[in-house]
C-alpha positions as CSV (number, residue, x, y, z in Angstrom):
1,M,-7.4,25.4,9.9
2,T,-4.5,27.8,9.2
3,W,-2.0,27.1,12.0
4,G,-1.5,30.9,12.1
5,I,-0.5,31.2,8.4
6,D,-2.1,33.7,6.0
7,C,-3.1,31.5,3.1
8,A,-3.6,34.6,0.9
9,S,0.2,35.4,1.1
10,I,1.1,32.0,-0.3
11,P,1.6,31.7,-4.1
12,Y,-1.4,30.0,-5.8
13,P,0.3,26.7,-6.8
14,M,1.8,26.3,-3.3
15,R,-1.6,27.3,-1.8
16,R,-3.2,24.4,-3.5
17,I,-0.6,22.0,-2.1
18,F,-0.9,23.5,1.3
19,I,-4.7,23.2,1.4
20,L,-4.5,19.6,0.1
21,L,-1.9,18.8,2.8
22,A,-4.2,20.3,5.5
23,F,-7.1,18.2,4.2
24,V,-5.1,15.0,4.3
25,L,-3.9,15.7,7.8
26,M,-7.4,16.4,9.0
27,S,-8.7,13.2,7.3
28,L,-6.0,11.2,9.0
29,G,-7.0,12.7,12.3
30,V,-10.6,11.7,11.8
31,R,-9.6,8.2,10.8
32,A,-7.3,7.8,13.8
33,S,-10.2,8.9,16.1
34,G,-12.5,6.4,14.5
35,L,-10.0,3.6,15.0
36,S,-9.6,4.5,18.6
37,D,-13.4,4.3,19.0
38,V,-13.4,0.8,17.4
39,R,-10.6,-0.4,19.6
40,A,-12.4,0.9,22.7
41,Y,-15.6,-0.9,21.6
42,A,-13.8,-4.1,20.9
43,Q,-12.0,-4.0,24.3
44,K,-15.2,-3.3,26.1
45,V,-16.8,-6.4,24.4
46,I,-13.8,-8.6,25.4
47,D,-13.9,-7.3,29.0
48,S,-17.6,-7.8,29.3
49,T,-17.7,-11.3,27.8
50,V,-14.4,-13.0,28.4
51,G,-13.8,-11.3,31.7
52,D,-17.2,-10.7,33.3
53,I,-19.0,-13.7,32.0
54,F,-16.3,-16.4,31.7
55,G,-14.1,-15.1,34.4
56,R,-16.6,-15.2,37.2
57,G,-16.7,-19.0,37.7
58,L,-20.3,-19.3,36.6
59,D,-21.7,-22.7,35.8
60,E,-23.2,-23.4,32.3
61,A,-26.8,-22.7,33.3
62,Q,-25.8,-19.3,34.7
63,R,-23.4,-18.3,32.0
64,L,-25.3,-19.2,28.8
65,P,-28.1,-16.7,29.1
66,L,-25.7,-13.9,29.8
67,F,-23.4,-15.0,26.9
68,R,-26.4,-15.3,24.5
69,K,-27.4,-11.7,25.2
70,A,-23.8,-10.5,24.6
71,V,-23.6,-12.3,21.3
72,V,-27.0,-11.2,20.0
73,D,-26.2,-7.6,21.0
74,N,-22.8,-7.6,19.2
75,F,-23.2,-9.8,16.2
76,H,-25.1,-8.9,13.0
77,F,-26.5,-12.3,12.2
78,D,-28.7,-10.9,9.4
79,V,-25.7,-9.8,7.5
80,I,-23.8,-13.0,8.2
81,G,-26.9,-15.0,7.2
82,R,-27.0,-13.4,3.8
83,V,-23.4,-14.2,3.1
84,V,-23.9,-17.8,4.3
85,L,-27.0,-18.5,2.3
86,G,-25.8,-16.7,-0.9
87,A,-28.4,-16.8,-3.7
88,H,-30.8,-19.0,-1.6
89,G,-30.9,-16.1,0.9
90,R,-32.0,-13.6,-1.8
91,E,-34.8,-16.0,-2.9
92,A,-36.0,-16.9,0.6
93,S,-39.2,-15.5,2.2
94,E,-38.8,-13.2,5.1
95,Y,-40.2,-15.8,7.5
96,D,-37.8,-18.6,6.2
97,F,-34.8,-16.2,6.4
98,N,-35.7,-15.1,9.9
99,E,-36.1,-18.7,11.1
100,F,-32.7,-19.6,9.6
101,V,-31.1,-16.6,11.3
102,R,-32.6,-17.5,14.7
103,A,-31.4,-21.2,14.4
104,F,-28.0,-20.2,13.0
105,A,-27.4,-17.6,15.8
106,E,-28.2,-20.2,18.4
107,L,-25.8,-22.7,16.9
108,N,-23.0,-20.2,17.0
109,I,-23.9,-19.1,20.5
110,V,-23.5,-22.7,21.7
111,G,-20.3,-23.1,19.8
112,F,-18.8,-19.7,20.9
113,N,-19.8,-20.6,24.5
114,R,-17.7,-23.7,24.4
115,K,-14.8,-22.0,22.6
116,F,-14.6,-18.8,24.7
117,S,-14.6,-20.8,27.9
118,G,-10.9,-21.5,27.1
119,F,-10.2,-17.7,27.2
120,A,-11.6,-17.3,30.7
121,N,-8.4,-15.8,32.0
122,G,-8.6,-12.8,29.6
123,A,-6.0,-14.2,27.2
124,L,-7.5,-12.4,24.3
125,N,-5.6,-9.4,23.3
126,I,-6.1,-6.8,20.6
127,T,-3.0,-6.2,18.5
128,D,-4.3,-4.0,15.6
129,V,-7.3,-2.1,14.3
130,S,-7.6,-1.1,10.7
131,A,-10.3,0.4,8.4
132,G,-11.8,-1.6,5.6
133,R,-12.6,-0.6,2.1
134,R,-16.3,0.0,2.8
135,D,-17.5,3.0,4.7
136,G,-18.0,2.0,8.4
137,E,-16.0,-1.3,8.0
138,F,-13.2,-2.1,10.4
139,F,-11.0,-5.1,11.2
140,V,-9.9,-5.8,14.7
141,T,-6.9,-8.2,15.0
142,S,-6.6,-10.1,18.3
143,V,-4.4,-12.9,19.6
144,A,-6.0,-15.6,21.7
145,R,-4.0,-18.1,23.8
146,E,-5.4,-21.6,24.3
147,G,-3.6,-24.8,25.3
148,G,-0.2,-23.0,25.3
149,R,-0.6,-21.8,21.7
150,D,-1.4,-18.4,20.2
151,Y,-4.2,-18.0,17.6
152,T,-4.8,-15.0,15.5
153,I,-8.4,-14.0,15.3
154,V,-9.6,-11.1,13.1
155,W,-13.0,-9.6,13.8
156,R,-14.8,-7.8,10.9
157,L,-17.0,-5.0,12.2
158,L,-19.6,-2.7,10.6
159,K,-20.7,0.5,12.2
160,S,-24.3,0.2,13.3
161,G,-25.8,3.4,14.6
162,D,-23.7,4.6,17.5
163,S,-22.1,1.2,17.9
164,Y,-20.5,-1.7,15.9
165,K,-21.5,-5.2,15.1
166,V,-19.4,-8.3,14.1
167,T,-20.1,-9.5,10.6
168,D,-17.4,-12.2,10.4
169,I,-14.6,-13.8,12.3
170,V,-11.4,-15.0,10.6
171,A,-9.5,-17.5,12.7
172,E,-6.1,-18.4,11.5
173,G,-7.0,-17.1,8.1
174,V,-10.3,-19.0,7.8
175,S,-13.5,-17.0,7.5
176,M,-16.4,-18.2,9.7
177,A,-19.1,-16.9,7.2
178,M,-17.4,-18.5,4.2
179,S,-16.8,-21.8,6.1
180,F,-20.5,-22.1,6.8
181,R,-21.4,-21.1,3.2
182,N,-19.2,-23.9,1.9
183,E,-20.6,-26.4,4.4
184,Y,-24.2,-25.5,3.7
185,A,-24.1,-25.0,-0.1
186,P,-24.4,-28.8,-1.0
187,I,-27.2,-29.2,1.6
188,L,-29.2,-26.4,0.1
189,A,-28.6,-27.6,-3.4
190,A,-29.6,-31.2,-2.6
191,A,-32.8,-30.0,-0.8
192,A,-33.7,-27.8,-3.8
193,Q,-33.1,-30.6,-6.2
194,A,-35.3,-32.9,-4.1
195,G,-38.1,-30.4,-4.3
196,D,-37.8,-29.4,-0.6
197,N,-37.7,-25.9,0.7
198,P,-33.9,-25.5,1.0
199,I,-33.9,-22.9,3.8
200,S,-36.4,-24.7,5.9
201,H,-34.5,-28.0,5.3
202,L,-31.2,-26.4,6.4
203,T,-32.9,-24.7,9.4
204,R,-34.2,-28.1,10.7
205,Q,-30.7,-29.6,10.5
206,I,-29.2,-26.6,12.3
207,E,-31.8,-26.8,15.1
208,S,-31.0,-30.5,15.5
209,K,-27.2,-29.8,15.6
210,A,-27.5,-27.0,18.1
211,K,-29.2,-29.3,20.6
212,T,-26.3,-31.9,20.5
């Protein structure tokens, strides 16, 4: 990338500055392109869920299976589950962890289904996209309108193959993953102290709650 300039004719100190500037500009271009991809992905998810699923006037029985697939396809519940369980997740067997993730995902699908029905008119707008500290991490800021009030919702995404997956939602400054972690920590601790399998104990409670 020379923009028609002969780098060899530039004095060495200036040449280093010139090359560094070119590298920075190229990096910014790559990042801008990446942010555009993230915005396009997030917009597609909003359009396909809020618009296509909630905006079609489907009843609960018709809507829930479609919404469940959309959430499972776009949320990284394995990553979220590790954050929620903390040290208990690191000590859990693969079976116990997978059962927890299955129940936890269903609980959130039911909760999201109720919440997103309030955004059926597409009142969920992206206002900003930024890169996170980790490679492949992005934050999508959106504004949702419900009951005449605007709510700021930030979606934390991680690049997953050729797509992205949600690993946390921060609504009005409150992290979904950390909220569940704080809620479940005493339940896990009490079960462990009582000699019960803490993950299995919590999974049973979640399954019961998801049915109510």
